[in-house]
N, C-alpha and C positions, 0 to 999 in steps of 0.2 A: 667798778661796774662793766658787766659783761656786755658786748654788743652781739645781737642776735640778728642773722639775716633770715628772713621768712620766705616760702615760696608755696604756692598753691595755685589751683585752677581758676579762681576768680573771686569776686567781692565776697561770697559766703566764706570763703576760707581766709581772704586776707583784710577783710574790712576796707577801710581807706587806704591801706597799703597797696590794693590792687589799681589805684588810680596813678596817674602822673603825678611827680611832685607837687607841681603849681595847684593842683586841684584836691589836695589831701586834707584841706580844712573845710568843715571841721573835721577832726580826726575821730574815727571810732574803729574799735577791734573788729576782726572776724573770728572764726572758730579756732584757727591755729593759735593766734596771740591770746585768745580767752583760754584755752586748754593750758598754755603755758603759764598764764598768771594764776591758775588753780594750783599747779605744780609747786610754784615758788612766785610770790606776787613782788619780790624786791629783789635787788643785786644785779638786775639785768635791763636792758631796755633794746627795742627794735630799732636797727640802724640801717636796714637796706631790706628790699623785697624785690620779687620778680613773679611775674604771672608765668605759669608752665608754657604757655604757648610762645612766650617771648624769650625764653632761655636761649642763650648763645650756646650751641652744642659743643662740646670738647670736641677738638680735631685731634684723634688718636693716631698713632704711628701704623695702626692696622685696623681693618673694618670693624666696626662695633655696632651693637643695636641702638636704635635712636634713644631708647628710654635710658640706657646706660650711659650715653653721651650726655643726655640731659642732666643726669645727676652729677656727673663729672664736671659739666659746665657750670652747673649752679654752685657747686662746691668751689670750684676756682674762683667764680666771682665773689663768693662770701669772703675768701681769703684776700682777694685783691681790694675788697671793700674794707678791711681791717676788723672783720668780725671774728669773734671766738667761737660762735655756735651756728650752725646751719639747722633751721627746723622747716621740714616741708610735709605736705601731705598729696598723695596722688590716688585718685579713684581706681580702683581695679575694673569696675564696672562690669562684672559678671566672670564666672569661671572660665568663659572662653579666652579670656586675657591673662591665664597663668603664666605665659611667657612674658607679658609685661611686668608682673611680679617680680619673676626670676632675674629679668634684666634690671630692674630698680635695685634689687637686693645686691646682685654683683656690683652694680654702681657705687652703691653704699660702701661696700667692703673694699673696692678698689680705691675710693676717695679717702677712706679713713687710712688706708696705707700710704697714700700719697701726702696727706695733709694732717696726719694723727697727732703731730707734735703741736699744731696750730690750731685746729678746727675740730670741735665736737660737733657730731650730727645725729640729730634727732629726725629720722626720716623713714618713710614705709608707706606702704598701700592701706588705704582705708578699704576694708573688705565688707561690702562691696562697694559702698559710696560714704561720702562724709555723713550723709543722712542716716546711714546704717550706724555710726558711731552715736549720734543723736539718740537712736532706739536704745542702744546699750546705756547710754547715760541716763535714760529715763527708766533703767532696769528692766528693759524688754529683754527677753530669753532669745537665743538662737538668731540674734540680729544679723550674723553673718551668713546665715541660710535663707534670710527673707529676700524674696524677689522685689523689683522696684515697687510693684503695686501694693504689696504688703507692707513695705517700708512707709510708703505714703500714706496709707491707711491708717496704721498705727500712729503715726506723728500727727495726723488729721485728729485722730481721737484724743490725743494728749494737747489739742489746741496750738499745734505749732504750725506757724505758717510757712509752707514750702517756698523756698527761694526768697526768704525774708531774712536778711542777715541778722537784724536785731532779735528776732524771734529765735535763731538758731543760738545765737549768742546767749540768750536767758537760758536755754537748757543747760548749756555749759556752766553758767555762773551758778545755777541752782542745783547742779547734780551733786549726788553723794558718792563720791568717787570710791568709796570703799564698799559700794553696794553694786559696783558694775559687775554684771553676770560674768563667770569665769570662761563662758564660751565666747566672749568678746575678745578674741586673742588679739588681733591686729591693734586694737585701740590699747589694750592693757601692755602691749610690748612697746608702743609708741610712749605712753605715759612713764614706763620704766625707763626708757632712754632719756626722757625729759628730766626725771627726777636726778638721774645720774650726772646729766650735763650741767643742770641748772642749781643743783643743791650740794654739789661738792664745794669745798672751799676755794676761795678766789686767790 
């Protein structure tokens, strides 16, 4: 049974795992865990979690961007927790944050070099937000190009309650993954990484 450490920005990403351990009952999944369950419903379990704002940043020998240190920090925590897989999502929140995306990607690459023998990493940017991924899961084209208002309007038209974790999870659970538009590049890449990490033989 693989142990998975999950990280995200809040309850919609993490479900009850966004709470302190004593407050996690009743337990319920967020978008990250639900996506992993769609990729492979068995052979793994969530064993630890961290909200993005609570990550202990990795202390490097030389200065490094904050987001890169976040990725290295959460990877180290996953390893120290005895987990085999780290799965995280970070919103890009607009083209203005391309540097954030670059720093995350560099952090993932360096973390894989540091922990590649012991930790698989499923991680990346949701472009532009986790809600954009929901649009793609609902077969919405050009989800990565939609602005915030367009995304919210699209989801409202599909009767998805914004900022409601159970409503967002319903989208994931009922999505036809083989119909995700090809232009949803960040989501498809994340799912590919999840498939490689969770579906390989243990």
